[in-house]
N, C-alpha and C positions, 0 to 999 in steps of 0.2 A: 621102762624105756620102750618095750615092745608096744604097749598100748599107745604111747605117744606117737610112735611111727605109724601105727595103724590109723589113728585119728587124723594125723597130718595128711596121710595119703587120701583118706576120705574127703577131707576139706579141700585138698588140691583138685580132686576129681569133681566134686560138686561145684566148687568155685569156678573151675574152667568151663563146665557145662553152662552155668548161669551166665558167665561173661560171653560165651559164644552165642547163647540165645539172645542176650541183650544187645549185642553188637551187630546183629544182622542174620545170624544162623544160616550162613551160606553152606549149602550142601555140596559144593564143589571145592576147588582149590582156593587158597587165600588170595584175595585181590587187593591191590593197592590203588586201583582206580576203577570207577564205576561209570558206565555210560547212562546218561539221563537224556530224555527227550525234552527239548525246549520248543516253545511256540513263537514264531516270528509275529510281532504285533501288527505289522502292516499287511503282509501277504497271508497270514494265518496258516503258514506251512510249518510243520514240525520238523526239527532237525536234531541229530544226535550231538551231545556235548560230553566230553570226557571230564569227569570231576575226580580230583584226588581225594580218595577216602579209603580208609583201611577197613576191610571186611574179612574177619577170620573165617577160614574154611574148616573142613573136617580134618585136614592135615594137622592143624594146630590142636584140634580136639584129640586126635589120635596120639600126638606126642604127649599131651597132658595125661591121657589114659595110661600110656606105657610107663611114663615117669611115676605115676601114682601106684601102678602095679609093682614096679620095681621097689619102691619105697615100702609098700605093704609086704612084699616078699622078704625084704631085708629084715623086717621085724621078726620073722620066724627063725632067723639065724642067731639072734641074740639069746643069751641064756636067761632063764627065768630067775628072779631073785628068790632065794629060799630063806624062810624065816628060821632063826636059831631055835634049837630045841630047848633052850633054858626057859 
């Protein structure tokens, strides 16, 4: 059971890092909208447009790291299985 918790904690940590990297790897707080610059076709002037998009930040990465650390630490409180002497 200890090994299962340790492997699960490692999978959660590595999976959350991979997801964070793939989803935009924002080094700030989590964003639910992003500002993009659009170009007006007639005047050729660029203007900002707010687009609804979820970009995970380091706060979600930190929550995943703390959660996996707690899961990893919980594995040390479980007793090891002992083999019978027979």
